PDB file of N, CA, C and O in Angstrom:
ATOM      1  N   MET A   1       4.153   3.102  -8.661  1.00  0.00           N
ATOM      2  CA  MET A   1       3.261   2.085  -9.208  1.00  0.00           C
ATOM      3  C   MET A   1       4.000   0.751  -9.289  1.00  0.00           C
ATOM      4  O   MET A   1       5.091   0.673  -9.854  1.00  0.00           O
ATOM      5  N   SER A   2       3.416  -0.267  -8.737  1.00  0.00           N
ATOM      6  CA  SER A   2       4.047  -1.580  -8.693  1.00  0.00           C
ATOM      7  C   SER A   2       3.809  -2.356  -9.987  1.00  0.00           C
ATOM      8  O   SER A   2       2.772  -2.225 -10.637  1.00  0.00           O
ATOM      9  N   THR A   3       4.789  -3.153 -10.327  1.00  0.00           N
ATOM     10  CA  THR A   3       4.650  -4.023 -11.497  1.00  0.00           C
ATOM     11  C   THR A   3       4.414  -5.474 -11.085  1.00  0.00           C
ATOM     12  O   THR A   3       4.426  -6.371 -11.928  1.00  0.00           O
ATOM     13  N   VAL A   4       4.204  -5.701  -9.808  1.00  0.00           N
ATOM     14  CA  VAL A   4       3.985  -7.055  -9.307  1.00  0.00           C
ATOM     15  C   VAL A   4       2.567  -7.489  -9.629  1.00  0.00           C
ATOM     16  O   VAL A   4       1.609  -6.779  -9.325  1.00  0.00           O
ATOM     17  N   ASP A   5       2.433  -8.649 -10.241  1.00  0.00           N
ATOM     18  CA  ASP A   5       1.128  -9.250 -10.511  1.00  0.00           C
ATOM     19  C   ASP A   5       0.661  -9.918  -9.222  1.00  0.00           C
ATOM     20  O   ASP A   5       1.314 -10.838  -8.730  1.00  0.00           O
ATOM     21  N   LEU A   6      -0.450  -9.469  -8.679  1.00  0.00           N
ATOM     22  CA  LEU A   6      -0.933  -9.965  -7.398  1.00  0.00           C
ATOM     23  C   LEU A   6      -1.325 -11.439  -7.431  1.00  0.00           C
ATOM     24  O   LEU A   6      -1.453 -12.065  -6.378  1.00  0.00           O
ATOM     25  N   GLN A   7      -1.517 -12.000  -8.619  1.00  0.00           N
ATOM     26  CA  GLN A   7      -1.890 -13.408  -8.731  1.00  0.00           C
ATOM     27  C   GLN A   7      -0.682 -14.330  -8.895  1.00  0.00           C
ATOM     28  O   GLN A   7      -0.836 -15.551  -8.942  1.00  0.00           O
ATOM     29  N   GLN A   8       0.502 -13.760  -8.980  1.00  0.00           N
ATOM     30  CA  GLN A   8       1.712 -14.581  -9.084  1.00  0.00           C
ATOM     31  C   GLN A   8       1.999 -15.252  -7.744  1.00  0.00           C
ATOM     32  O   GLN A   8       1.630 -14.749  -6.683  1.00  0.00           O
ATOM     33  N   VAL A   9       2.665 -16.399  -7.823  1.00  0.00           N
ATOM     34  CA  VAL A   9       3.028 -17.152  -6.628  1.00  0.00           C
ATOM     35  C   VAL A   9       4.551 -17.093  -6.482  1.00  0.00           C
ATOM     36  O   VAL A   9       5.276 -17.729  -7.247  1.00  0.00           O
ATOM     37  N   PRO A  10       5.035 -16.326  -5.495  1.00  0.00           N
ATOM     38  CA  PRO A  10       6.487 -16.231  -5.314  1.00  0.00           C
ATOM     39  C   PRO A  10       7.031 -17.431  -4.543  1.00  0.00           C
ATOM     40  O   PRO A  10       6.329 -18.056  -3.747  1.00  0.00           O
ATOM     41  N   ARG A  11       8.285 -17.727  -4.800  1.00  0.00           N
ATOM     42  CA  ARG A  11       9.008 -18.742  -4.038  1.00  0.00           C
ATOM     43  C   ARG A  11      10.481 -18.339  -4.024  1.00  0.00           C
ATOM     44  O   ARG A  11      10.950 -17.592  -4.882  1.00  0.00           O
ATOM     45  N   LEU A  12      11.185 -18.849  -3.037  1.00  0.00           N
ATOM     46  CA  LEU A  12      12.609 -18.575  -2.974  1.00  0.00           C
ATOM     47  C   LEU A  12      13.293 -19.239  -4.161  1.00  0.00           C
ATOM     48  O   LEU A  12      12.922 -20.337  -4.574  1.00  0.00           O
ATOM     49  N   ARG A  13      14.283 -18.566  -4.694  1.00  0.00           N
ATOM     50  CA  ARG A  13      15.059 -19.156  -5.781  1.00  0.00           C
ATOM     51  C   ARG A  13      15.819 -20.367  -5.267  1.00  0.00           C
ATOM     52  O   ARG A  13      16.158 -20.463  -4.088  1.00  0.00           O
ATOM     53  N   ARG A  14      16.070 -21.267  -6.165  1.00  0.00           N
ATOM     54  CA  ARG A  14      16.843 -22.457  -5.837  1.00  0.00           C
ATOM     55  C   ARG A  14      18.191 -22.030  -5.253  1.00  0.00           C
ATOM     56  O   ARG A  14      18.845 -21.127  -5.776  1.00  0.00           O
ATOM     57  N   GLY A  15      18.591 -22.675  -4.184  1.00  0.00           N
ATOM     58  CA  GLY A  15      19.850 -22.351  -3.533  1.00  0.00           C
ATOM     59  C   GLY A  15      19.712 -21.367  -2.381  1.00  0.00           C
ATOM     60  O   GLY A  15      20.670 -21.147  -1.640  1.00  0.00           O
ATOM     61  N   PHE A  16      18.517 -20.762  -2.216  1.00  0.00           N
ATOM     62  CA  PHE A  16      18.290 -19.822  -1.118  1.00  0.00           C
ATOM     63  C   PHE A  16      17.505 -20.528  -0.017  1.00  0.00           C
ATOM     64  O   PHE A  16      16.618 -21.338  -0.283  1.00  0.00           O
ATOM     65  N   ARG A  17      17.853 -20.202   1.219  1.00  0.00           N
ATOM     66  CA  ARG A  17      17.132 -20.768   2.368  1.00  0.00           C
ATOM     67  C   ARG A  17      16.873 -19.652   3.374  1.00  0.00           C
ATOM     68  O   ARG A  17      17.782 -18.905   3.736  1.00  0.00           O
ATOM     69  N   PHE A  18      15.637 -19.548   3.815  1.00  0.00           N
ATOM     70  CA  PHE A  18      15.209 -18.560   4.805  1.00  0.00           C
ATOM     71  C   PHE A  18      15.235 -19.234   6.164  1.00  0.00           C
ATOM     72  O   PHE A  18      14.652 -20.305   6.338  1.00  0.00           O
ATOM     73  N   GLN A  19      15.911 -18.614   7.137  1.00  0.00           N
ATOM     74  CA  GLN A  19      15.942 -19.228   8.465  1.00  0.00           C
ATOM     75  C   GLN A  19      16.299 -18.202   9.530  1.00  0.00           C
ATOM     76  O   GLN A  19      16.803 -17.118   9.238  1.00  0.00           O
ATOM     77  N   TRP A  20      16.020 -18.580  10.779  1.00  0.00           N
ATOM     78  CA  TRP A  20      16.438 -17.794  11.938  1.00  0.00           C
ATOM     79  C   TRP A  20      17.898 -18.124  12.186  1.00  0.00           C
ATOM     80  O   TRP A  20      18.286 -19.292  12.181  1.00  0.00           O
ATOM     81  N   GLU A  21      18.691 -17.117  12.397  1.00  0.00           N
ATOM     82  CA  GLU A  21      20.117 -17.300  12.669  1.00  0.00           C
ATOM     83  C   GLU A  21      20.401 -16.737  14.058  1.00  0.00           C
ATOM     84  O   GLU A  21      20.441 -15.519  14.231  1.00  0.00           O
ATOM     85  N   PRO A  22      20.603 -17.619  15.065  1.00  0.00           N
ATOM     86  CA  PRO A  22      20.811 -17.142  16.434  1.00  0.00           C
ATOM     87  C   PRO A  22      22.007 -16.196  16.577  1.00  0.00           C
ATOM     88  O   PRO A  22      21.935 -15.226  17.332  1.00  0.00           O
ATOM     89  N   VAL A  23      23.074 -16.457  15.884  1.00  0.00           N
ATOM     90  CA  VAL A  23      24.260 -15.605  15.987  1.00  0.00           C
ATOM     91  C   VAL A  23      23.948 -14.188  15.503  1.00  0.00           C
ATOM     92  O   VAL A  23      24.444 -13.215  16.070  1.00  0.00           O
ATOM     93  N   GLN A  24      23.131 -14.074  14.461  1.00  0.00           N
ATOM     94  CA  GLN A  24      22.737 -12.773  13.923  1.00  0.00           C
ATOM     95  C   GLN A  24      21.564 -12.167  14.686  1.00  0.00           C
ATOM     96  O   GLN A  24      21.243 -10.990  14.524  1.00  0.00           O
ATOM     97  N   LYS A  25      20.932 -12.985  15.515  1.00  0.00           N
ATOM     98  CA  LYS A  25      19.740 -12.572  16.276  1.00  0.00           C
ATOM     99  C   LYS A  25      18.648 -12.057  15.342  1.00  0.00           C
ATOM    100  O   LYS A  25      17.986 -11.056  15.616  1.00  0.00           O
ATOM    101  N   GLY A  26      18.483 -12.768  14.237  1.00  0.00           N
ATOM    102  CA  GLY A  26      17.461 -12.381  13.284  1.00  0.00           C
ATOM    103  C   GLY A  26      17.350 -13.387  12.152  1.00  0.00           C
ATOM    104  O   GLY A  26      18.112 -14.351  12.077  1.00  0.00           O
ATOM    105  N   HIS A  27      16.392 -13.143  11.279  1.00  0.00           N
ATOM    106  CA  HIS A  27      16.205 -13.996  10.110  1.00  0.00           C
ATOM    107  C   HIS A  27      17.188 -13.609   9.020  1.00  0.00           C
ATOM    108  O   HIS A  27      17.560 -12.445   8.870  1.00  0.00           O
ATOM    109  N   VAL A  28      17.594 -14.605   8.273  1.00  0.00           N
ATOM    110  CA  VAL A  28      18.543 -14.404   7.182  1.00  0.00           C
ATOM    111  C   VAL A  28      18.102 -15.220   5.973  1.00  0.00           C
ATOM    112  O   VAL A  28      17.305 -16.152   6.077  1.00  0.00           O
ATOM    113  N   LEU A  29      18.643 -14.840   4.836  1.00  0.00           N
ATOM    114  CA  LEU A  29      18.551 -15.656   3.633  1.00  0.00           C
ATOM    115  C   LEU A  29      19.955 -16.190   3.399  1.00  0.00           C
ATOM    116  O   LEU A  29      20.902 -15.423   3.225  1.00  0.00           O
ATOM    117  N   LEU A  30      20.077 -17.497   3.396  1.00  0.00           N
ATOM    118  CA  LEU A  30      21.360 -18.117   3.107  1.00  0.00           C
ATOM    119  C   LEU A  30      21.385 -18.541   1.653  1.00  0.00           C
ATOM    120  O   LEU A  30      20.378 -18.998   1.112  1.00  0.00           O
ATOM    121  N   TYR A  31      22.528 -18.391   1.027  1.00  0.00           N
ATOM    122  CA  TYR A  31      22.720 -18.838  -0.340  1.00  0.00           C
ATOM    123  C   TYR A  31      24.181 -19.248  -0.482  1.00  0.00           C
ATOM    124  O   TYR A  31      24.990 -18.903   0.378  1.00  0.00           O
ATOM    125  N   PRO A  32      24.545 -19.971  -1.538  1.00  0.00           N
ATOM    126  CA  PRO A  32      25.899 -20.528  -1.626  1.00  0.00           C
ATOM    127  C   PRO A  32      27.028 -19.510  -1.455  1.00  0.00           C
ATOM    128  O   PRO A  32      28.080 -19.850  -0.913  1.00  0.00           O
ATOM    129  N   GLU A  33      26.833 -18.290  -1.899  1.00  0.00           N
ATOM    130  CA  GLU A  33      27.901 -17.296  -1.826  1.00  0.00           C
ATOM    131  C   GLU A  33      27.881 -16.470  -0.553  1.00  0.00           C
ATOM    132  O   GLU A  33      28.792 -15.673  -0.329  1.00  0.00           O
ATOM    133  N   GLY A  34      26.856 -16.639   0.297  1.00  0.00           N
ATOM    134  CA  GLY A  34      26.822 -15.812   1.488  1.00  0.00           C
ATOM    135  C   GLY A  34      25.499 -15.819   2.216  1.00  0.00           C
ATOM    136  O   GLY A  34      24.760 -16.803   2.221  1.00  0.00           O
ATOM    137  N   MET A  35      25.228 -14.677   2.832  1.00  0.00           N
ATOM    138  CA  MET A  35      24.060 -14.546   3.680  1.00  0.00           C
ATOM    139  C   MET A  35      23.563 -13.102   3.609  1.00  0.00           C
ATOM    140  O   MET A  35      24.349 -12.160   3.516  1.00  0.00           O
ATOM    141  N   ILE A  36      22.240 -12.954   3.656  1.00  0.00           N
ATOM    142  CA  ILE A  36      21.604 -11.640   3.681  1.00  0.00           C
ATOM    143  C   ILE A  36      20.858 -11.533   4.999  1.00  0.00           C
ATOM    144  O   ILE A  36      19.950 -12.321   5.267  1.00  0.00           O
ATOM    145  N   GLN A  37      21.232 -10.567   5.822  1.00  0.00           N
ATOM    146  CA  GLN A  37      20.526 -10.342   7.071  1.00  0.00           C
ATOM    147  C   GLN A  37      19.284  -9.504   6.768  1.00  0.00           C
ATOM    148  O   GLN A  37      19.364  -8.467   6.109  1.00  0.00           O
ATOM    149  N   LEU A  38      18.148  -9.966   7.255  1.00  0.00           N
ATOM    150  CA  LEU A  38      16.866  -9.331   6.940  1.00  0.00           C
ATOM    151  C   LEU A  38      16.358  -8.489   8.100  1.00  0.00           C
ATOM    152  O   LEU A  38      16.575  -8.821   9.266  1.00  0.00           O
ATOM    153  N   ASN A  39      15.678  -7.394   7.769  1.00  0.00           N
ATOM    154  CA  ASN A  39      15.005  -6.641   8.825  1.00  0.00           C
ATOM    155  C   ASN A  39      13.695  -7.360   9.162  1.00  0.00           C
ATOM    156  O   ASN A  39      13.303  -8.312   8.488  1.00  0.00           O
ATOM    157  N   GLU A  40      13.039  -6.892  10.203  1.00  0.00           N
ATOM    158  CA  GLU A  40      11.835  -7.564  10.688  1.00  0.00           C
ATOM    159  C   GLU A  40      10.722  -7.600   9.635  1.00  0.00           C
ATOM    160  O   GLU A  40      10.039  -8.614   9.493  1.00  0.00           O
ATOM    161  N   SER A  41      10.540  -6.512   8.904  1.00  0.00           N
ATOM    162  CA  SER A  41       9.490  -6.461   7.883  1.00  0.00           C
ATOM    163  C   SER A  41       9.749  -7.476   6.773  1.00  0.00           C
ATOM    164  O   SER A  41       8.840  -8.195   6.357  1.00  0.00           O
ATOM    165  N   ALA A  42      10.985  -7.532   6.298  1.00  0.00           N
ATOM    166  CA  ALA A  42      11.336  -8.488   5.241  1.00  0.00           C
ATOM    167  C   ALA A  42      11.129  -9.914   5.728  1.00  0.00           C
ATOM    168  O   ALA A  42      10.631 -10.761   4.986  1.00  0.00           O
ATOM    169  N   ALA A  43      11.508 -10.179   6.969  1.00  0.00           N
ATOM    170  CA  ALA A  43      11.333 -11.522   7.523  1.00  0.00           C
ATOM    171  C   ALA A  43       9.855 -11.899   7.606  1.00  0.00           C
ATOM    172  O   ALA A  43       9.482 -13.028   7.289  1.00  0.00           O
ATOM    173  N   LEU A  44       9.009 -10.948   8.035  1.00  0.00           N
ATOM    174  CA  LEU A  44       7.574 -11.240   8.118  1.00  0.00           C
ATOM    175  C   LEU A  44       6.986 -11.555   6.751  1.00  0.00           C
ATOM    176  O   LEU A  44       6.133 -12.433   6.624  1.00  0.00           O
ATOM    177  N   ILE A  45       7.437 -10.845   5.738  1.00  0.00           N
ATOM    178  CA  ILE A  45       6.951 -11.118   4.378  1.00  0.00           C
ATOM    179  C   ILE A  45       7.446 -12.482   3.916  1.00  0.00           C
ATOM    180  O   ILE A  45       6.661 -13.289   3.418  1.00  0.00           O
ATOM    181  N   LEU A  46       8.751 -12.750   4.075  1.00  0.00           N
ATOM    182  CA  LEU A  46       9.304 -14.018   3.583  1.00  0.00           C
ATOM    183  C   LEU A  46       8.755 -15.230   4.332  1.00  0.00           C
ATOM    184  O   LEU A  46       8.733 -16.332   3.783  1.00  0.00           O
ATOM    185  N   GLN A  47       8.313 -15.046   5.571  1.00  0.00           N
ATOM    186  CA  GLN A  47       7.673 -16.148   6.289  1.00  0.00           C
ATOM    187  C   GLN A  47       6.410 -16.606   5.569  1.00  0.00           C
ATOM    188  O   GLN A  47       5.997 -17.757   5.715  1.00  0.00           O
ATOM    189  N   GLN A  48       5.799 -15.726   4.801  1.00  0.00           N
ATOM    190  CA  GLN A  48       4.565 -16.027   4.074  1.00  0.00           C
ATOM    191  C   GLN A  48       4.832 -16.683   2.709  1.00  0.00           C
ATOM    192  O   GLN A  48       3.938 -17.286   2.116  1.00  0.00           O
ATOM    193  N   VAL A  49       6.064 -16.557   2.227  1.00  0.00           N
ATOM    194  CA  VAL A  49       6.413 -17.081   0.901  1.00  0.00           C
ATOM    195  C   VAL A  49       6.643 -18.580   1.024  1.00  0.00           C
ATOM    196  O   VAL A  49       7.657 -19.027   1.561  1.00  0.00           O
ATOM    197  N   ASP A  50       5.680 -19.351   0.513  1.00  0.00           N
ATOM    198  CA  ASP A  50       5.756 -20.806   0.629  1.00  0.00           C
ATOM    199  C   ASP A  50       5.632 -21.529  -0.709  1.00  0.00           C
ATOM    200  O   ASP A  50       5.565 -22.757  -0.752  1.00  0.00           O
ATOM    201  N   GLY A  51       5.601 -20.769  -1.793  1.00  0.00           N
ATOM    202  CA  GLY A  51       5.459 -21.399  -3.100  1.00  0.00           C
ATOM    203  C   GLY A  51       4.030 -21.822  -3.420  1.00  0.00           C
ATOM    204  O   GLY A  51       3.776 -22.422  -4.465  1.00  0.00           O
ATOM    205  N   GLN A  52       3.094 -21.509  -2.517  1.00  0.00           N
ATOM    206  CA  GLN A  52       1.691 -21.870  -2.705  1.00  0.00           C
ATOM    207  C   GLN A  52       0.784 -20.635  -2.736  1.00  0.00           C
ATOM    208  O   GLN A  52      -0.208 -20.607  -3.465  1.00  0.00           O
ATOM    209  N   ARG A  53       1.123 -19.631  -1.954  1.00  0.00           N
ATOM    210  CA  ARG A  53       0.292 -18.432  -1.817  1.00  0.00           C
ATOM    211  C   ARG A  53       0.636 -17.404  -2.883  1.00  0.00           C
ATOM    212  O   ARG A  53       1.795 -17.234  -3.260  1.00  0.00           O
ATOM    213  N   THR A  54      -0.388 -16.732  -3.353  1.00  0.00           N
ATOM    214  CA  THR A  54      -0.188 -15.622  -4.285  1.00  0.00           C
ATOM    215  C   THR A  54       0.298 -14.394  -3.506  1.00  0.00           C
ATOM    216  O   THR A  54       0.223 -14.353  -2.278  1.00  0.00           O
ATOM    217  N   VAL A  55       0.786 -13.417  -4.229  1.00  0.00           N
ATOM    218  CA  VAL A  55       1.161 -12.149  -3.607  1.00  0.00           C
ATOM    219  C   VAL A  55      -0.059 -11.564  -2.907  1.00  0.00           C
ATOM    220  O   VAL A  55       0.061 -11.059  -1.791  1.00  0.00           O
ATOM    221  N   GLN A  56      -1.220 -11.621  -3.532  1.00  0.00           N
ATOM    222  CA  GLN A  56      -2.455 -11.104  -2.925  1.00  0.00           C
ATOM    223  C   GLN A  56      -2.756 -11.824  -1.617  1.00  0.00           C
ATOM    224  O   GLN A  56      -3.116 -11.173  -0.636  1.00  0.00           O
ATOM    225  N   ALA A  57      -2.620 -13.138  -1.574  1.00  0.00           N
ATOM    226  CA  ALA A  57      -2.880 -13.898  -0.342  1.00  0.00           C
ATOM    227  C   ALA A  57      -1.893 -13.518   0.755  1.00  0.00           C
ATOM    228  O   ALA A  57      -2.263 -13.453   1.927  1.00  0.00           O
ATOM    229  N   ILE A  58      -0.649 -13.270   0.386  1.00  0.00           N
ATOM    230  CA  ILE A  58       0.365 -12.840   1.359  1.00  0.00           C
ATOM    231  C   ILE A  58      -0.015 -11.480   1.932  1.00  0.00           C
ATOM    232  O   ILE A  58       0.058 -11.273   3.143  1.00  0.00           O
ATOM    233  N   ILE A  59      -0.415 -10.566   1.079  1.00  0.00           N
ATOM    234  CA  ILE A  59      -0.840  -9.240   1.532  1.00  0.00           C
ATOM    235  C   ILE A  59      -2.033  -9.364   2.477  1.00  0.00           C
ATOM    236  O   ILE A  59      -2.051  -8.734   3.534  1.00  0.00           O
ATOM    237  N   GLU A  60      -3.018 -10.162   2.111  1.00  0.00           N
ATOM    238  CA  GLU A  60      -4.214 -10.319   2.944  1.00  0.00           C
ATOM    239  C   GLU A  60      -3.872 -10.920   4.300  1.00  0.00           C
ATOM    240  O   GLU A  60      -4.419 -10.503   5.321  1.00  0.00           O
ATOM    241  N   SER A  61      -2.975 -11.895   4.315  1.00  0.00           N
ATOM    242  CA  SER A  61      -2.552 -12.515   5.574  1.00  0.00           C
ATOM    243  C   SER A  61      -1.858 -11.496   6.473  1.00  0.00           C
ATOM    244  O   SER A  61      -2.126 -11.436   7.673  1.00  0.00           O
ATOM    245  N   LEU A  62      -0.969 -10.697   5.892  1.00  0.00           N
ATOM    246  CA  LEU A  62      -0.267  -9.682   6.680  1.00  0.00           C
ATOM    247  C   LEU A  62      -1.204  -8.571   7.133  1.00  0.00           C
ATOM    248  O   LEU A  62      -1.045  -8.045   8.234  1.00  0.00           O
ATOM    249  N   GLN A  63      -2.181  -8.204   6.299  1.00  0.00           N
ATOM    250  CA  GLN A  63      -3.152  -7.191   6.699  1.00  0.00           C
ATOM    251  C   GLN A  63      -4.001  -7.679   7.870  1.00  0.00           C
ATOM    252  O   GLN A  63      -4.383  -6.890   8.735  1.00  0.00           O
ATOM    253  N   ALA A  64      -4.296  -8.979   7.899  1.00  0.00           N
ATOM    254  CA  ALA A  64      -5.051  -9.535   9.019  1.00  0.00           C
ATOM    255  C   ALA A  64      -4.222  -9.482  10.310  1.00  0.00           C
ATOM    256  O   ALA A  64      -4.764  -9.251  11.391  1.00  0.00           O
ATOM    257  N   GLN A  65      -2.911  -9.695  10.190  1.00  0.00           N
ATOM    258  CA  GLN A  65      -2.028  -9.654  11.362  1.00  0.00           C
ATOM    259  C   GLN A  65      -1.764  -8.229  11.839  1.00  0.00           C
ATOM    260  O   GLN A  65      -1.598  -7.986  13.034  1.00  0.00           O
ATOM    261  N   PHE A  66      -1.726  -7.288  10.894  1.00  0.00           N
ATOM    262  CA  PHE A  66      -1.374  -5.898  11.189  1.00  0.00           C
ATOM    263  C   PHE A  66      -2.405  -4.942  10.576  1.00  0.00           C
ATOM    264  O   PHE A  66      -2.093  -4.207   9.639  1.00  0.00           O
ATOM    265  N   PRO A  67      -3.633  -4.954  11.108  1.00  0.00           N
ATOM    266  CA  PRO A  67      -4.703  -4.163  10.494  1.00  0.00           C
ATOM    267  C   PRO A  67      -4.474  -2.654  10.518  1.00  0.00           C
ATOM    268  O   PRO A  67      -5.074  -1.929   9.725  1.00  0.00           O
ATOM    269  N   ASP A  68      -3.627  -2.177  11.405  1.00  0.00           N
ATOM    270  CA  ASP A  68      -3.386  -0.736  11.507  1.00  0.00           C
ATOM    271  C   ASP A  68      -2.168  -0.267  10.721  1.00  0.00           C
ATOM    272  O   ASP A  68      -1.827   0.916  10.758  1.00  0.00           O
ATOM    273  N   ALA A  69      -1.514  -1.174  10.016  1.00  0.00           N
ATOM    274  CA  ALA A  69      -0.297  -0.811   9.263  1.00  0.00           C
ATOM    275  C   ALA A  69      -0.685  -0.069   7.983  1.00  0.00           C
ATOM    276  O   ALA A  69      -1.347  -0.632   7.112  1.00  0.00           O
ATOM    277  N   PRO A  70      -0.272   1.190   7.873  1.00  0.00           N
ATOM    278  CA  PRO A  70      -0.594   1.942   6.649  1.00  0.00           C
ATOM    279  C   PRO A  70       0.276   1.493   5.489  1.00  0.00           C
ATOM    280  O   PRO A  70       1.437   1.135   5.687  1.00  0.00           O
ATOM    281  N   ASP A  71      -0.266   1.508   4.291  1.00  0.00           N
ATOM    282  CA  ASP A  71       0.476   1.208   3.063  1.00  0.00           C
ATOM    283  C   ASP A  71       1.102  -0.185   3.043  1.00  0.00           C
ATOM    284  O   ASP A  71       2.093  -0.406   2.347  1.00  0.00           O
ATOM    285  N   LEU A  72       0.538  -1.119   3.794  1.00  0.00           N
ATOM    286  CA  LEU A  72       1.106  -2.458   3.860  1.00  0.00           C
ATOM    287  C   LEU A  72       1.168  -3.115   2.488  1.00  0.00           C
ATOM    288  O   LEU A  72       2.185  -3.715   2.143  1.00  0.00           O
ATOM    289  N   ALA A  73       0.120  -3.017   1.711  1.00  0.00           N
ATOM    290  CA  ALA A  73       0.085  -3.643   0.387  1.00  0.00           C
ATOM    291  C   ALA A  73       1.196  -3.079  -0.502  1.00  0.00           C
ATOM    292  O   ALA A  73       1.881  -3.831  -1.194  1.00  0.00           O
ATOM    293  N   ASP A  74       1.373  -1.764  -0.481  1.00  0.00           N
ATOM    294  CA  ASP A  74       2.436  -1.142  -1.280  1.00  0.00           C
ATOM    295  C   ASP A  74       3.806  -1.606  -0.819  1.00  0.00           C
ATOM    296  O   ASP A  74       4.681  -1.882  -1.641  1.00  0.00           O
ATOM    297  N   ASP A  75       3.997  -1.692   0.496  1.00  0.00           N
ATOM    298  CA  ASP A  75       5.292  -2.119   1.035  1.00  0.00           C
ATOM    299  C   ASP A  75       5.612  -3.554   0.628  1.00  0.00           C
ATOM    300  O   ASP A  75       6.746  -3.860   0.262  1.00  0.00           O
ATOM    301  N   VAL A  76       4.611  -4.433   0.693  1.00  0.00           N
ATOM    302  CA  VAL A  76       4.830  -5.828   0.303  1.00  0.00           C
ATOM    303  C   VAL A  76       5.182  -5.901  -1.181  1.00  0.00           C
ATOM    304  O   VAL A  76       6.110  -6.612  -1.565  1.00  0.00           O
ATOM    305  N   GLN A  77       4.448  -5.173  -2.011  1.00  0.00           N
ATOM    306  CA  GLN A  77       4.725  -5.197  -3.448  1.00  0.00           C
ATOM    307  C   GLN A  77       6.113  -4.649  -3.749  1.00  0.00           C
ATOM    308  O   GLN A  77       6.826  -5.197  -4.589  1.00  0.00           O
ATOM    309  N   GLN A  78       6.502  -3.575  -3.074  1.00  0.00           N
ATOM    310  CA  GLN A  78       7.836  -3.024  -3.289  1.00  0.00           C
ATOM    311  C   GLN A  78       8.917  -4.012  -2.853  1.00  0.00           C
ATOM    312  O   GLN A  78       9.943  -4.150  -3.520  1.00  0.00           O
ATOM    313  N   PHE A  79       8.685  -4.697  -1.733  1.00  0.00           N
ATOM    314  CA  PHE A  79       9.643  -5.708  -1.295  1.00  0.00           C
ATOM    315  C   PHE A  79       9.737  -6.835  -2.329  1.00  0.00           C
ATOM    316  O   PHE A  79      10.832  -7.285  -2.668  1.00  0.00           O
ATOM    317  N   MET A  80       8.588  -7.284  -2.822  1.00  0.00           N
ATOM    318  CA  MET A  80       8.591  -8.365  -3.813  1.00  0.00           C
ATOM    319  C   MET A  80       9.367  -7.948  -5.068  1.00  0.00           C
ATOM    320  O   MET A  80      10.131  -8.741  -5.618  1.00  0.00           O
ATOM    321  N   GLU A  81       9.172  -6.723  -5.510  1.00  0.00           N
ATOM    322  CA  GLU A  81       9.913  -6.222  -6.668  1.00  0.00           C
ATOM    323  C   GLU A  81      11.416  -6.230  -6.397  1.00  0.00           C
ATOM    324  O   GLU A  81      12.203  -6.682  -7.229  1.00  0.00           O
ATOM    325  N   ALA A  82      11.804  -5.725  -5.230  1.00  0.00           N
ATOM    326  CA  ALA A  82      13.226  -5.670  -4.886  1.00  0.00           C
ATOM    327  C   ALA A  82      13.814  -7.075  -4.740  1.00  0.00           C
ATOM    328  O   ALA A  82      14.908  -7.348  -5.233  1.00  0.00           O
ATOM    329  N   ALA A  83      13.091  -7.957  -4.066  1.00  0.00           N
ATOM    330  CA  ALA A  83      13.578  -9.327  -3.867  1.00  0.00           C
ATOM    331  C   ALA A  83      13.712 -10.069  -5.198  1.00  0.00           C
ATOM    332  O   ALA A  83      14.662 -10.825  -5.404  1.00  0.00           O
ATOM    333  N   HIS A  84      12.761  -9.845  -6.088  1.00  0.00           N
ATOM    334  CA  HIS A  84      12.846 -10.459  -7.408  1.00  0.00           C
ATOM    335  C   HIS A  84      14.011  -9.860  -8.198  1.00  0.00           C
ATOM    336  O   HIS A  84      14.749 -10.587  -8.863  1.00  0.00           O
ATOM    337  N   GLY A  85      14.173  -8.553  -8.127  1.00  0.00           N
ATOM    338  CA  GLY A  85      15.260  -7.880  -8.815  1.00  0.00           C
ATOM    339  C   GLY A  85      16.628  -8.288  -8.312  1.00  0.00           C
ATOM    340  O   GLY A  85      17.606  -8.265  -9.059  1.00  0.00           O
ATOM    341  N   ASN A  86      16.697  -8.667  -7.024  1.00  0.00           N
ATOM    342  CA  ASN A  86      17.961  -9.130  -6.434  1.00  0.00           C
ATOM    343  C   ASN A  86      18.142 -10.646  -6.561  1.00  0.00           C
ATOM    344  O   ASN A  86      19.097 -11.215  -6.033  1.00  0.00           O
ATOM    345  N   PHE A  87      17.205 -11.289  -7.274  1.00  0.00           N
ATOM    346  CA  PHE A  87      17.243 -12.720  -7.543  1.00  0.00           C
ATOM    347  C   PHE A  87      17.057 -13.592  -6.280  1.00  0.00           C
ATOM    348  O   PHE A  87      17.530 -14.727  -6.227  1.00  0.00           O
ATOM    349  N   TRP A  88      16.372 -13.050  -5.285  1.00  0.00           N
ATOM    350  CA  TRP A  88      16.042 -13.854  -4.110  1.00  0.00           C
ATOM    351  C   TRP A  88      14.785 -14.683  -4.364  1.00  0.00           C
ATOM    352  O   TRP A  88      14.650 -15.800  -3.864  1.00  0.00           O
ATOM    353  N   LEU A  89      13.863 -14.113  -5.154  1.00  0.00           N
ATOM    354  CA  LEU A  89      12.577 -14.747  -5.416  1.00  0.00           C
ATOM    355  C   LEU A  89      12.402 -14.988  -6.911  1.00  0.00           C
ATOM    356  O   LEU A  89      12.980 -14.300  -7.753  1.00  0.00           O
ATOM    357  N   GLU A  90      11.593 -15.979  -7.200  1.00  0.00           N
ATOM    358  CA  GLU A  90      11.124 -16.207  -8.565  1.00  0.00           C
ATOM    359  C   GLU A  90       9.631 -16.478  -8.467  1.00  0.00           C
ATOM    360  O   GLU A  90       9.095 -16.676  -7.376  1.00  0.00           O
ATOM    361  N   TYR A  91       8.975 -16.484  -9.598  1.00  0.00           N
ATOM    362  CA  TYR A  91       7.531 -16.721  -9.621  1.00  0.00           C
ATOM    363  C   TYR A  91       7.221 -17.996 -10.365  1.00  0.00           C
ATOM    364  O   TYR A  91       7.830 -18.308 -11.389  1.00  0.00           O
ATOM    365  N   LYS A  92       6.248 -18.738  -9.822  1.00  0.00           N
ATOM    366  CA  LYS A  92       5.799 -19.979 -10.461  1.00  0.00           C
ATOM    367  C   LYS A  92       4.950 -19.631 -11.663  1.00  0.00           C
ATOM    368  O   LYS A  92       4.463 -20.525 -12.354  1.00  0.00           O
TER     369      LYS A  92
END
């Protein structure tokens, strides 16, 4: 059971930057102390995090892109919980 409020608006924490890193051949989160290499699913979710969209809007956007993906909403919520717990994201 997720504890993520679907109406919350996530954004990257101050000091974090999401970008494509050619050397890593993938998306990463950069922060002052280092870098987090992201898998494809995490990158697709973080591409939606703009500080304007709610968690629900992010889920709906991804469901439109991947209509056959099972448990997409649960996966997004679990990622949001983990990212928030790891201090990558905060909520407005």
